[in-house]
N, C-alpha and C positions, 0 to 999 in steps of 0.2 A: 574500320579503325576503332581501337579501344579508347574509352574515355576514362580519365582519371580525374576525380573531383577532390580538390585539396581544400580543407576547411581551416582557415587561419593562416595569416602571413607573418607569424612570429618566427623564431629560430627554426622550429621543426618544419612548419608548413612551407615557408619560402625556400629553405634549403632543399626540400624535396623537389619543388618545382625547378629550381636552378639545376639540380643534378639530373632530373629527367630530361630537361631540355638538351643537356650535353650528351646524355647516354643514348637517347632515342632519335634525335635529329629529325623531327617532324614525322615520326612514325606513330605518334600518339596524340590524342586531343586532351589538353589539360584545361580544367576550369578551376580557377583560384578564387575563393570567396573570403572576404574580410570586411569587417565593419568600417575600416579606415582605408583610404587610398595610399597609405604610407606604411612602411615597416619601421619599427623603432627598437632600439636596444633596451630591453627591459631592465638590464642590470645597471643602467645609468639613470633610472627614473629619479633617484634621490638628488641628482644634480639639477634636474628640472624643478624639483620640489623646493630646493633651497635658492633657486634663482641664479645658480652658477652658469647655466647655459639655457638657451631657449630650446624648445623641443626639436627645432630644426637642426640643432647641433648634435642630435643623436638619432636622427631619422632620415629616411629618403623615400622618394616616390616608388611605389611598387612597379609602375610602368617602366621605370628606368632599367630594370633588370630582367624583364620578361621578353620572350620572343613572341611577337603578336601572331606569327604564322602557326604557332603551336598552342599558345596559352591565351585564354580569355579571362579577364579580371572582372569580377562582379563585386561591387561595393554594397554590402547588405549584411544583415544579421542572420545567422543560422539558428533555426528553431528546433529542428529535429532531424535525425537520420532514421529513415524507415528501413530497418535491416532486412525485412522479408522481401520487399519489392525493389530494393536497391535504388532508393531515391533519397534526396535531401530536400527538406522543406525550408524555404527562406521567408523572411518577413515580407518583403516587397517584390519578390520575383517568383516566377513559376517554378515548380519543383524541378530539380536536376536529376537526370538519370546517370548512373555510373556503372562502370565495370569494376573499377577499384576506387575505394574512397580512403583518403588519408585525413585523419582527424587530429588536428594540432591546435586546439582552440584556446590554450592557455589557462591561467588560473584566475580565481576570484577570491574575495575575502568574505567569509560568512560572519554573522554577528554572534555565533555560538550561543544564541539565546540570552545574551547579556542585555539587560534592560537599558535602553537609551543608546546603545552602540550605533545603530543605524541612523538615528536622528541627530545625534550630538557628537559623533566622531568622524574624522576624515580618513577614509581608506586610501591606500596607494597601490593600485594594481594596473593602472594605465596612464597614458599621457594626460588626459583631461583631469584625472584625480590628482596627479602630481602638480599640475598647474593650479588646481584649487587649493592645495596646501600652501604653495608659494604665495598666492594672492591673500590667503587667510593670514599667514604670518605677517605679511606687509601691513594688512589692515589692523592687526593687533598692535603692531609697533606704533602705527600712527594714532591709534586710540589711546595708547599710553601717554603720548605727547599731549593729548587733550585733557585727560582726567587723572593721570598718574596713579591709576589703580594697578597694583603689582600683578594682578592675575593676567594682565595682557602680556607680561614678560615671562609667563610660565608655560612651558611646553611639556606635555605628558604623552608618551608613546606607549600604547597598550601592546605589549609584546616585545621580546628582546631576541628574536631570531636573527639569522644572518642579515637579511635585508633591513630589518629594523635597526640593527646596530650600525650598519652603514649610513642609514638616514640620520640617526641620532648624532653621530660624529660629524656628518656633513653639516648639520645645523650648527654644531659647535664651531665648525670652521668659519662660518659666516657670521658669528656672533658680533664682531666689530661693525660690520655693515648694518646689521639689524639694530644694534645699539645706537648707531648714528641716526638711523631713521626714527628711533624712539626718543632720542634725546636723553639716553641713559648710559650707564657704564656697562661694558660687556659682561662683567661678572654678575650683574643684576638679572641677566637672562638665565633662567634655570631650565635644565633639560633633565627629565626623569623618565625612566623606562620601567614598566611593571611586567613581570613575567612569572609564570607558575613553575618553571623548571628550576631545580636546585643548581643546575650547572649550565653555564653559557658555552657557546662554541664547542660542542662535543667532539668535533673533528680534530681539535687541537689538544695537545698534552704538554705537561712539563713546562719547560722554559718558554716555549712558544705561546702557550696559554697565558702564562704569567705576564709576558710582554704585552699581549693583547689587552688583558684586563688592566694592567698598569697604564697603558696608553689611554684607554677609555676613561680611567680615573683622572689622568693628567688633563684630559680634555674637559673635565668637570661635567661629565655625563654620569648621573647617578642611576644605578640599577637597583631596583627594589625587588628582591627575590628570596625564596619562592613566595609569591603572593598572587592572589586571584582577584581580578577585576570583578566587582559585583554590580556596578552601575556606572553609566556615563550620563551626566546631566549637561545642561547647556552652559554650565560654568565650572564644572569640576569632575574629577574621577574618584569614585569610592572603591576601596579595596580592603582586603583582609590578608594578613600574613598566613601562610599555609599551616604554621604550627599553632595558630590560635584556635580556640574553641569555636564551635558553630555559632554560639550565642554572643561571641565577642563583638564589641562595638566596631563598626566600620571606620576605617581611617579615610580622610578626605584630603585631596590636593586640589586647590583652586587653580584652574588653568584656562587661559583664553584659547589655547591651541591644544586640541585633543586629537591625536592621530591613532588610527586603528590598524595594527599590523599583526593580527591574530586570525585564526580560522582559515588558513590557506587550504583551498580545495580546487579541484578541477572545474571546468565549465559546467554550468547546470544543464547544458545540452546532453551531457553524458547520461544523467539520470532521466531526462525527458525522453531519450531514445531507447531506454530499456536495457542499456548495457549493465552487466553485473559490475558493481563498482564499490569502492570504499572512499567516501568523501570526494566523489567526482573523479576518481582515478580507477582505470581499468588495469587489472593484472594481465599483461599481454603474454602471448605465447612465444615460442622459439623464434618465430619470424616476425615478431612485433605486431601480430594481428589479434583481433578481439576473439574471445572464446565463442561468441555468437556467429562469427563469420570470418573465414580466412581471406575474404576480399576487402576487409576493413582494417586498415593499419591505424593504430592509436599511438601517438607520439608525444613526447614532451610532458607538459604539466598535467595532461589528462591521463597519463599512463603510470604504471609502476613496473619497474624491472628489479627483480630480486638480486641481491648480492650473493654470488655463489657461496654455498655453505653457511649462509646466515639466515636469520629469520626476519630480516628487514630489507626494504628496497633501497636502491641508490637515491640520494637526494636529487630532486628535480632541478637540474642546472642547465644553463645554456649549452655547456659542453656536452652534456648527455643528449639534449635535444638535437644538436647538430649531428652527433654520432648516429643516433637513431634514424635521422632523415637520410643520411648517406646509405645506411643499410636498406631502408625501405625502398629507396630509388633503385638500388641494385637488384633487390628481390622482384620488384615490379617489372623491371626490364627483362629479367630472366623469364618471367612468366609470359610476358607479351611476345618475346622472341622464341618461345618454346625451348628454352635452354634449361639446364639443371639449376635448381635453386641453390643459392649460396648456403654455406654451413650456418648453423644456428647463430643468432646474434650473440655477440660477446662484447661487453663494454670494457674499455681500457681507460681507467680513470687517471688523468694526468695531474690532478690536484685541485686545490681550491685556494683562493686568496680573498681575504676580507679587507676592505678599505677602511682605514681608521682616521682619515683626514690629514691634511697638511703633510703630504708625502710620507705618511705613516701607513703601514699595512702589515698583515701577518698572513703567511700562507704555507701550504705544503705543495711541492711540485716534484714529481718523479722520486718520491720517497725522502725528499730533503726538506728541512724547515727553513723558511726565509722570513726576514722581518725588516722593518724600516724602509729606507729609500729603495733598496733592491726589490723588496716585495711590492712596493707601490708601482715601480716600473714594470714588474712582471704582470701586475693587474692590468695596466694599460696595454701591454702587448697582447694579453689574453683577449681584451675587448676588441682591439684592432683585428685580431685573427678571426673573431666571430663576424665582424663586418666584411672582411675579405671573403669569407666562405659564402655569405649570402649576397653581397653586393658587388664583389669584385674590386679591382684596383681603383676604379673611378670613385666609387662610394667611400672606399677606405681613405683615399686622399682627401675627400670632402669632409668627412666627419670623424676620421681617426684621431687618436690621441698621440701626438708626437712631442708634446711638451714634457719631456722626461726630467726636466730640472725643477718642476713644481709639483 
């Protein structure tokens, strides 16, 4: 019996396992490795970071969706994939031997060489980090009540990409609750984002982009761009505008809460394993396998899939990860069963929606632009669909978003 080792229980990894369980019906041995015993919806981390929901409101136990007759779950950290001898090294378990390996280990945030970023800023790439941001925000509000130092009410987010914008607007949404905790007025809590790109939300154009930017402004989230973060200290963020001379004096924002949302890259396991990569992402082949081995599938945040006819890859989204997982499971099944392999992988992008808080969102779906309440509802439906694909009806009913009126 063939053995498939799946690394990571995010969108790509868990969906691959669920699909293989259905397609092969106990005709394969599956080993799933993840550092956590639960799967969580990465796209909802900002809700945990702002205290809107506990992590249990966007996660479920992996064992709830696996077939124990086919799948063994190991809770451990992956250290390296040995490509030549087809084994996987784990931190606290013996090496695993595989016939096929699926790598879906997710993303991390690098400090990009910025002084003080690691020591003095809070990243948000997993549940524990999101909870740390929430706890830090609460502590800063309580500190203001004690000493009335305005830095406690200042939030600076380094980066203004898709996830950073959702986080910034989510913090704006809970301003009243934070202000009550601090004994301050909501408008006293400032939220600033610093980003080096001259243009935000590049997937949007025209009126849709204008709507998104105006909503961010209405939420009183200030975006400083194009600007480069130079240093993060224990009390502030220092930056310089892109159009300033190299010897220009740095500008400083005093901030009790400093959040790091820059330097997105794939898992360091990719580099440690010797895969050819760029920022922890492998340019996969036609069947989503690594250049080094046709028996290793690389999916989700550790992969790159080129947009046909373009010089850039698709954005790494949950939608893409689920699509890749479906294909990988289909391809693995065909190989195990001795069938003809499916046609080369082709991604059909259904669109993207950015949440802007308070039933506000902007998105593109099936070639059409949506905004406001309808887009916010579409975002919730998209999230529920991802839960359904990995966790089925039971988990969707448990953690799905059905409050379409808020």
